[in-house]
C-alpha positions in Angstrom: 0.0 0.0 0.0 2.8 2.4 0.8 4.2 2.0 -2.8 1.0 3.3 -4.4 0.8 6.9 -5.4 -2.9 7.1 -4.3 -5.1 5.8 -1.5 -7.0 2.7 -2.6 -10.6 2.2 -1.6 -10.9 -1.5 -2.6 -8.6 -4.5 -2.4 -9.6 -7.3 -4.8 -7.5 -10.4 -4.2 -7.9 -13.9 -5.6 -10.4 -15.8 -3.4 -7.8 -18.3 -2.0 -5.8 -15.5 -0.5 -8.6 -14.2 1.6 -8.3 -14.9 5.3 -10.0 -13.5 8.4 -6.8 -11.7 9.2 -6.6 -10.1 5.8 -10.2 -8.9 5.9 -9.7 -7.4 9.4 -6.5 -5.7 8.4 -8.1 -4.2 5.3 -11.2 -3.1 7.2 -9.0 -1.4 9.8 -7.5 0.6 6.9 -11.0 1.3 5.5 -10.4 -0.8 2.5 -13.3 -2.8 1.0 -12.4 -6.4 0.3 -14.0 -7.8 -2.9 -12.4 -11.1 -4.0 -12.4 -12.7 -7.5 -13.5 -15.0 -9.2 -16.0 -16.7 -6.8 -17.9 -19.4 -8.8 -18.5 -22.1 -6.2 -21.3 -21.8 -3.6 -19.0 -23.1 -0.8 -16.4 -20.4 -1.6 -19.1 -17.7 -1.6 -20.4 -19.0 1.8 -16.8 -19.0 3.3 -16.1 -15.5 2.1 -19.5 -14.1 3.3 -18.7 -15.6 6.7 -15.5 -13.6 6.7 -17.5 -10.5 6.0 -16.1 -9.5 2.7 -17.7 -6.5 1.1 -18.6 -8.1 -2.2 -17.8 -10.9 -4.6 -16.7 -11.0 -8.2 -18.4 -14.0 -9.9 -19.4 -15.3 -13.3 -22.6 -16.5 -11.7 -24.3 -13.8 -9.7 -27.5 -15.8 -9.2 -25.5 -18.4 -7.3 -24.9 -16.1 -4.3 -27.7 -15.6 -1.8 -28.0 -12.2 -0.2 -29.9 -11.3 3.0 
């Protein structure tokens, strides 16, 4: 983050890199976490439980929202 010449608002990592610690660290820095490409329901459920801010997917109808 320090190497960027601007302040980012969103971090969009590959879904396998997302951990509880990563989400917490990003949220402490006021960064939204929106992982890609989430195409399996089990991955979507895991990431939603980690409280990511959104998902990038090829199948938006697969993800249930509250």
